Each structure stands twice: as structure tokens, then as C-alpha cells.
C-alpha positions in Angstrom: 40.3 -16.2 -93.2 37.5 -13.3 -92.0 38.3 -12.2 -88.2 35.3 -12.6 -85.9 33.2 -9.4 -84.9 34.0 -8.2 -81.7 31.3 -8.7 -79.0 28.4 -5.9 -78.7 29.2 -3.2 -75.6 26.4 -2.7 -73.5 26.9 0.3 -71.2 24.8 -0.2 -68.3 26.0 3.0 -66.5 23.7 4.8 -68.9 20.8 2.9 -67.4 18.8 3.8 -64.0 19.9 1.1 -61.4 16.3 -0.7 -61.5 16.6 -1.4 -65.1 20.1 -2.7 -65.6 19.2 -6.4 -64.7 16.3 -6.5 -66.8 18.3 -5.2 -69.6 20.7 -7.8 -69.1 18.6 -10.7 -68.8 16.9 -9.7 -72.5 20.6 -9.9 -73.7 21.2 -12.9 -72.3 17.9 -14.6 -73.3 18.8 -13.3 -77.1 22.4 -14.9 -77.3 22.9 -17.8 -79.6 25.2 -20.3 -78.4 29.0 -18.9 -79.1 27.8 -15.7 -79.1 29.0 -12.7 -76.3 28.4 -9.2 -75.3 30.6 -6.9 -73.1 29.0 -5.5 -70.2 30.1 -2.4 -68.7 29.5 -1.3 -65.4 30.3 1.5 -62.5 31.0 -1.3 -60.1 31.5 -5.2 -59.9 28.9 -7.1 -61.5 29.4 -10.3 -59.3 26.0 -10.4 -57.9 24.9 -10.5 -61.4 26.7 -13.4 -62.0 25.7 -15.2 -59.1 22.0 -15.0 -60.3 23.0 -16.4 -64.0 24.5 -19.2 -62.4 21.6 -19.9 -60.2 18.9 -19.7 -62.7 20.6 -21.0 -65.6 23.4 -23.0 -64.3 26.4 -23.6 -66.7 24.7 -21.6 -69.6 26.8 -18.7 -69.6 30.3 -17.9 -69.8 32.0 -15.0 -67.6 35.3 -13.5 -68.1 36.5 -10.2 -66.4 38.6 -7.7 -69.0 38.9 -5.1 -66.2 38.2 -4.9 -62.8 37.7 -1.3 -61.6 38.3 0.6 -59.5 35.7 2.6 -61.4 34.9 0.5 -64.4 34.2 -3.2 -64.9 34.1 -4.7 -68.0 33.1 -8.4 -68.2 32.4 -10.3 -71.3 29.4 -12.4 -71.0 28.7 -15.4 -73.4 26.4 -18.2 -74.0 27.9 -21.4 -73.6 25.1 -23.8 -73.9 21.3 -23.5 -74.6 18.9 -24.9 -71.9 18.3 -28.8 -71.6 
């Protein structure tokens, strides 16, 4: 049985802070149900999690892979499409 391919990694540390949320929303919008990506950031992206839940409740999964103090890694996946 073939192994599932690893989720692509998106390193936000290379983007200007003003560009980061726009990039994440482009990526989450493009995800199909069951797909995910690994977000890498220089601080806890918890406000982004709240924003995703507020605007698209129940559509995205959020799992910390690493919690700082210098690097945060979060796997964000598409759990469901909008009704």
C-alpha cells in the first residue's frame, strides 16, 4: 500500500508579517477535504486559529506539531467544505 505523501510545508518566517494571513487564507481556501499543510512560524499562531474558527467554523483541523519557544509548527487541514 502506498504511503500518503507528507503535507507541504509553508514557512511564514520568510514573509513580511502583513502578508502572512493572506497567504494562509489562500492556502486554506485551496485545500480539498482531507488535505493539509504544515505551517511554520516564529510565534504562536493562535490568533489565526481563532480567525479560521470564527470565519469558517468546523471546516479546518488544527494540530500543534511543535510549540516554540523559537519555532511553532502547526498542521492545518481541511476537515469539511462549507455547507
